[in-house]
N, C-alpha and C positions, 0 to 999 in steps of 0.2 A: 403742273410743275414738271420741270425737266428732270429726267431720271438721273440717278447716281452714276450709272454706266456712261450716259451721254456726257456728263460733266467730266468724268475721268478721261474720256477720249479727247475732250477739248483742252485739257490742261497744257499739252505741248503747243497749242495754237493760241493760247492766251496772250494778249498783247503786252509784251515787255517794253517795247520802246518804238518810236516812230522816226522815220527818216524822210520826211516829206520834202518835196522840191521847193521849199520856201526858204526865205532868208531869216537869220536871227534866231535860230533854234536854241532854246534853253530847256533844262530839265530839272525837275524837283524829285521828291521821293515818290510821287504818284503820277504827276502830270508833266507833259512836254508842252511847251508853248512856243509859238512863232509870232514874230512882230509883222503885222499887216499895215497897210496904209491907212490914212484918215483917223489916226489915233486909235486903231483897233488892234486886237490881239486875238489869235486862234489858240485856244486851250484843248488839248487832247488828253482825256483821262485814260490812262492805261489800266491794265489789269494787275499792276504791281501791288502787293500788299505789304505795308510797313507796320512795324510795331517796335517799341524801344528805340525809335529813331533809326531803324535798320530796315533794308528791304529783305523780306523773308521768302517771298514766293509770288507766283502769278495765280490769279483766281478767275476762272471763266465768268464773264458778264459782270465782273465787279466794277470795271470802269464805266460800263453803261449805266448800272444802277446809280453810281455816284453822280454821274453827269445828269441823268434825268431826274433823280430825286432832288438834287440841289436846285435844278430849274423849278421844280414844283414848289420848293420852299421859298425860293426867291419871290415867286408870285404871291405866296401867302404872307410874306413879311414886308413887301414893297411899300405898304402904307406907314410902316415904322420908320424905315430909312431906305433911301435909294440903293440899288445894287448895280453891279457892273455888267449884268447879262444883257446882250443884245438879241442873240438868236441861237438856235440849236440846229446846225446843218446836218448833224449826224448823231446817232445815238451816243457816240463816244466823244463828241466835240461841241464846243461852244465858242461863239464869237462874242467877245466881251470889249467893253471900253477899257482902254489902257489907263491905269492909274498908278500912283506911287504907293506900294504897300507900306503900311506901318510896321515897324520893326519890333512888333511885340504880338504874341499870340494871347487872345483874350479868352481865358477859360472861365466858364460859369459852372459852379457846382451846387447842386441841391442836396447832395447826400455826402457823408464821409465814407469814402470807399476807395478802391484802386490799389494796384500792385506795382505800378511804375515808380521810379525814384522821385518823381514830382507829385505823386498822388497824396492826397490828404491822409488816407488811412495808413499808407506806408510811412509817412513821416510821424503821424501820431503813434503808431505802434512802435517806433523807435524811441518814444519817450518825449518827443517834442510837444510842447503845448502852445507855443506862439509860432504859427505857420502862416506864411504869406502876410505877416502883419496882423493876423487875427489870433485872439487868445481863445483857447478851447479848454473846457473844464475837464477834470478827470472823470472817468467812468463812462465815456462814450463807447458805443459798440460799432463794430464794423457794419457798414450799410445803413447806418441810422440817418434819418432825415435831419437836415439842419433847419433851424428855426426860419431862416430866410436864405435864399440863394446868395452866394458870395462870388466875387470875381477874383481869381488867382492868376495874374498875368505871368507869362514866361518869356524869355528871350526866344529868338529863333535860331536854334543851333548852339549859340554860345561858343566859348573858347574851346570847350571839350568836344564839340560836335553834337552834345546833348542840349535839349532845352534846359535853361537855368531859370530858377525861380526869382521872381520879383515881388515886391509889395506894390500896392496901387500907388503909394506915395513915391516909390523909387522911379516909376515911369516918368514922372515930372522932374524929380530931383536929378536924374541922370540925363535929363535933356532929351529923352526919346520923344516926348510930346509936350506941347504947350498945355497948361492946365485946362483951358477952356475946351480944346479939342478932346483931351482925355476924358473930361466930364461928359462930353457928347457921346464918346464911344461907349463909356460905361452905361449910361442911360439906355442907349440903343441895345446893347448886349443884354441887359436885364429884361428889357421889353421883348426882344426876340425870343429869349428863353421862356418867358412867361407864355408867349403865343405858342411856342413849340410844346410846352408842357400841356397846354390846353387842348391842342389838336391830337397830341399823342394819347392823352387820356381817353378820347373818344374811340380808340382802337385797343384799349386795355393795355397800353404801354406807359411806362413811366419814362420821361426823359430825365435822366439822372444827372448827367453833366455833359458839357459840350465844349468845343473849341470854335471861336470865331476869328476871322481875319478881316481886317478893314484896310481901306486905302483911301488916299486923298488925290483928287484930281488936281490938274494944273491951276484951276481957278479956285481951289481951297474946299471943294465939297467933299464931305466924308461919305464913303460908300462901303457897303458890305460886299466882300469879295470871296473868292475861293469856293468853298463848299458850305452847305448849311444842313445841320441835323441829319447827317448820314451815318451809317454804321462805322465809318472811318473816324469821323470827328466827334461822335457822340456815344454815349452809353445808354442803353434802353434796358429796362426790366419789365417783366410781365407783372402788371398791376394787380391781377386777380389772385395771385398767390404770394405777393410780396410780404404782407403783414404776417401771414401764417408762417412762412419760412423764417422771417426775421425773429418772431417770437420763439421759434424752435431752435434758434442759433444756427440756422442753415444759410447757405449762400442763395441769394435770389436767383430766379430763373432769368439769365441774362439773355438778351436778344440783340447781340451786336458782334463785334469781333473780340470781346473780352475773353471769350473761351479760347481764342488763339493765344492771347497773352498768358492765360492760365496754364495752357499746355506747355508753354515754354518755361514758365516759372517752376513748374513741377520737375523740369529737367535742370533746374538751377540757373536758367538763363534769364538775365534782366537787361541785356543790351551790351554787354562786354564779353570779349573773348570770342571763341569759335561759335558760330551759329549751329545748333543741333539740327540734324536731319529730321524731317517729319514725313509721314506717309501721305500719299496723294489723297487718300480718303479724307484727311483733315481739310484739304483745299476744296474738295467737292462739297463737303459739308458747309464750308464757309460760303461757297457760291449759292447754295440753296438758302442759306440764312439771309444773305444780302437781298436776294430776290423776294423772299418772304416779307422782309421788312418794308421794301419798296411798295409791295401790294397792300400791306396792311395800312401804311401811313397815307398813301395816296388814294386808295380805294380803286386803283386801276389794275388791269391784268397786264403783267409783264410780257412784252413782246420781244423775244430775243433777237438781237441784230445778227446779221449773217457774218460768219467767220470764213476765211481770215479777215480781220478787221481792216488792215491798212488798204487792201485793194478796194473794199467797199468805201472806205473813208475818202480815198482820192476821187472816186466817182461822185460822191455827194458834195465834196467841195468844189468840184468842176461845175456841177449843176448850180451851186450857190455863187458861181462866178469868182471863186478863189483859186488862183493859180500861182 
């Protein structure tokens, strides 16, 4: 494992953005992408860390973990639904098939938890009992397992800049997707989540909830895109201590970026107003956690890519014939 001091030294070099000599650059919260020929796209996963729909910091090796872990999960789930991944020319980059993203984030939740404004527990704790179109009984406890996983879709950004809640029915009613396509997406999301829970359980992790994104090709094929079961898109808990801690009324041992969210909520920040400053030690700890999750889930030893990233990335893209 990379030492804390090494990670602290790398924070200034963590990849914030790319400016590659390619056409059609666009940027999201964490990824930059470039349009290539032949219906392909280059996606570069940076080291930016976002929460509460805000960019908070840069975390060394975070982009590499997300890129390589997603590639591993794409391989594990391709028998359920096709995905857009074509190749990995660099630890931080992927060549993917260009698709038309569906304008809804598909959140699958297996437990009632979370501190963000769209989280089940946050809404429940405010007294809501019909959330995302589902009726919840009184007396539920935070971090309690649901009888069955449920899908709680959200918009991407919404008018406020934050993700806005939808019910499953509204996805069709608002004309976002046709019913048949939405039914296909929901079935795939639940099947991928089940596969994720099964594989995570083998490493003493609980896949608590996750976010999926889907796209549609020009010929109408639905594909899984973006990232899969990463510490950014998913919540993981340690399974071997979950029940004991739950019975004692304590928080589970989370193993994702939830500890970042909790650190900010302790300062009263949930995404609005000025972002509080945090010590570099928090981001080094996040890096160590991302690497540990990668190794636990994949069973592989993490091989850190060379920094600075963009110089290495340009060389690898040239070797792959991308100029």
